[in-house]
N, C-alpha and C positions, 0 to 999 in steps of 0.2 A: 022590563029588562031590555037592554040594548042588544040587538042581534049581532052575533060574532061574524065578522067578515074577514076573509083571508087577505083582502086588499089592505084592511086596516093593520093586520099583523105585519105584512110585508113592508108597509110604510113606517112602522114603528121601529126605529133603529135600536132602542133599548131592548125591545123584545127579541129582535134578531140576534143581538149580541149574547143575550142569555141563552137563546136556543143553540147558538154555535158552540158555546162553552159546554152545554149539556151533551151535545153530539160528540164533541171531542173527548169528553170524559168517558162516554160510553165506548168509543172506539179504542181509547187507551186501555180501558178495562178489558175489552175483548182480546186485544193483542196480548196483554199480560197473562190472561187466562190461557190463551193458546200456547204461548211460550212455556208456560209452567206445566203443560201436559207432557208427560213422559210416556213413550211408547216403544215397542219393539218393531224393528223393520228389517226384512231380509233382502239383501242385494245379491243377485245371482250373476254367475259368469265373471267373477272377479279374478284376474290373472294373478299368479303367484310370482313374486319377485325373488330371484335367487342370485346371490353375489358369487358368480363363478370365479371372481378374482380374489376370493377370500384367502387370507394368509395360510390357513391350515391346508386348503386344497393345493395352493402353490407349493408349499413345502413338501407335500406328499406326492406332487406330480400328478394329482388327480384332476379329471375333467368330468363335467356333467354329461352323461350319456343319454339318459331318459328322464322325463318328468319335468323338463324345463318349461313346458307349455301347458301345465296343469291349470284348470279353472276350478274355483270353489265358490260356494255360497256362504255369505257372511251375514249372521244375524247380529244387529247392533241395537243398543238401547240409548235413547237420548231424547232431547226436545223434538216435538213433532215438526216444528218449522225447519229443523236441521236434517233429521234422519229421513223425513218424507221426501227430500229432494236429492238424496244420494243416488249416484249412478256408479257402475263398476269402475270408471276412470277416476272417481273421487276417492277411492280406497286403495291403500297400498298394503297388500298382504305380503309378509316377508317369511321365507322359510329359514328356520334356524339351523344352519349347517356348521356352526362353530365346533360342535362335538364330533364331527365326522373324522375318523382316524384310519379308515381302511376302505378299500374298494368293495363294490357290491351294492345290493339294494338296501336302502335305509328308509324307515318311516320317520319323516321329519315333521316336527311340530311347527305351528304357524303363530304369528303375532300380527297385530294391526299396527302399522307405523303411522303416528300422527305428526311426524316431523314436518315442520313448515306449514301445517294446516291448522290454523287457530280455530276454525269452525268445528273441528273435531275434538276440541279440548274436553267438552262435556259429553262425549260419546264413548260408550264402553262396549266391548265385545261380549256378546252373550254366548255365541258358539260359531264354529266353523263346520262346514259340511262339504267334504269329509273333514274329520278333525285333524288328520295328518295327511301328508302326501308321500307317495312312494317315489323316491328318486334314486337313480342308479349312478354310481360313481366308478370310474376306472381310469387306468393310465392309457393314454393314447400312444400307440406305437406304430411303426411302419416296417413292412417286410416286403421283399421282392421274391417272386416265385417264377420258375421257368414254366412256360405254358406247354403242356404235353398234348400231342394230337391223339385222339381216339377215333380211328376210322373203321367202321364196321362194313363188312362185305367188300373189302378191297381185293380186287383181282384184275387181271389184264387179259386181253384176247391173245390167242397164240401169236408168237413172233413179236410180242411186246413185253416190256418189263418196266417196273416203276422204281424211281429213286426214293430214298427216304423222304417222308413228308416234311415240309418246311412251314413253320408258323411265323408270321410277322404281325406285330412285334414278338420277339422271342420270350419276353418276360412281362409280368404285370406287377406293379407296386401297389400294395394294399395298405391302407391306413385305417385304424380303428381301435376299439378297446382291446387291451391285451388278452383278456379272457376269451374274446371271440377269435382273435388271430391264432391263439393256441390251438383252436379246433381245426385249423386248415392244414391239410396234409399236402395238397398240390393244387395247381390250376390246370384246367383242361379245356379243350374245344372238341366237340363231338360232331361227327357226320356219319351218315349211313348211305352207302352207295347202292343203287338199284341194279346196276349192270356192270359188266367188265369194262375197263377203260382201254381206249385206243388213242386217246389224246390227253393232253395235260388237263388236269382238273383244278379249278380255282373257285374258292368261295370267299368273297371279300368281307362278309359280315357274320361270322360265327360268334355267338355269345360266349364270353369267357365265363366258365363255371369254376367255383371254388368247392372242393370236395374234401371230406374227412378221410380218415384212414380206412373206413369201410366202403368208401366210394360213393357215399351219399352226399348230395349237394347241400351246401351250407347257405342259410339265409343271410343275405348281404345287406339287409336294411340298415344295420349299424356300421357298415363298412364303406369305404370310398376306394374305388379302383381308378388308377390313372388312365386305363383303357377299358372300355366295356366290351369291345369286340376285337377280333383278330382275323387275319387272312390265312387261309390254309391253301398251300400249293402242293399238288402231287404231280411231279414231273414224269411223264411217260416217254420211254425210249423205244425206238423200233430196232428189232434185232435182224441182222442180215448176215447170210453166209456168203463169203466172197472167195474166189480162187486165190491161193497163196503162191506167189512166184518169188524167185530170188534174183536180185540184180546185183551187179558188182560195181564198186566205185574204186577209184585210185588204182586201176589195173596198170601194169607197166606198159610203157610205150612199145610199139612194135607188134610183132605177131605172137601175142601171148595166147597159149592154147586153152581158151575158155571152154571149148567143147570137151576137151579131155577132162577138165576140172569138173564140169557138170556131170560127166559120166561117173566120176568118183563120189559125187555128193549123194547123200541119202537124207530125204526129208521125212519126218515123222507124220506130217500131214500136208495135204496139198490144198487145204482150204482153212479159212479162219472166220470166226463169228465176231461181229462187232455190233455195238449198240450206240445209238445217237439220237438226236432230236428227230421227230417224225418227218418234218418237212425236209430236213437235210438228207435223210436217208432215202427219200424217194428218188434222188438222183444218183 
């Protein structure tokens, strides 16, 4: 028997052609078998798409307040060669908000959109986790509140007095969900003084707080303020007692008897108290 040599096989064109056909058939069969295998695949951290311009939201004047950044896990079923390559950006999960008719929290169902993605035609959804997403809808409104100063421990040294406190800006405009703005009773800035004042007091960066009717601060995470802080000015005046004298104007020409008039005058007080800026009152 003639001994088989690889070199004889390589040099035999007819044998090489037959071998190539066999290998091609084996590869084709393997690919077909792989494509025919159906499996479940879970893709995590898939963003949920919400159409905030939906007609029913527009007609009701509703906006999406919470839940717009929800991530879900999607389990799909399909050919191994397709589902095995899926990433979060390949899937479009849509929240069904067409039935929303009022403000508040709603558990919204999900669907997988295959629009424009032919590779997903043979892919079906097995489950979403979570199966629904909680989304909050409300009307966005805007209101303006006068900022009230709350000063604890306000007092002055003897011979000083303070003017009413001044807040700049005087108002704050708040934008947010109607249900949250309805909780706001007023806007305030607060400061606590450690000692009596003898000079003007200024704090340029007091945080503006929103409080309810009970005086408790309201969480502003869903609200937008046009100013986050305000300046508080407490103007302090110096009190001085000065002698009070009377002078005359437009007296007649000549020898008008002012001395006789002064004798006839009676003053209820010979001194007067005045208050003014500390620096001015020093002189």
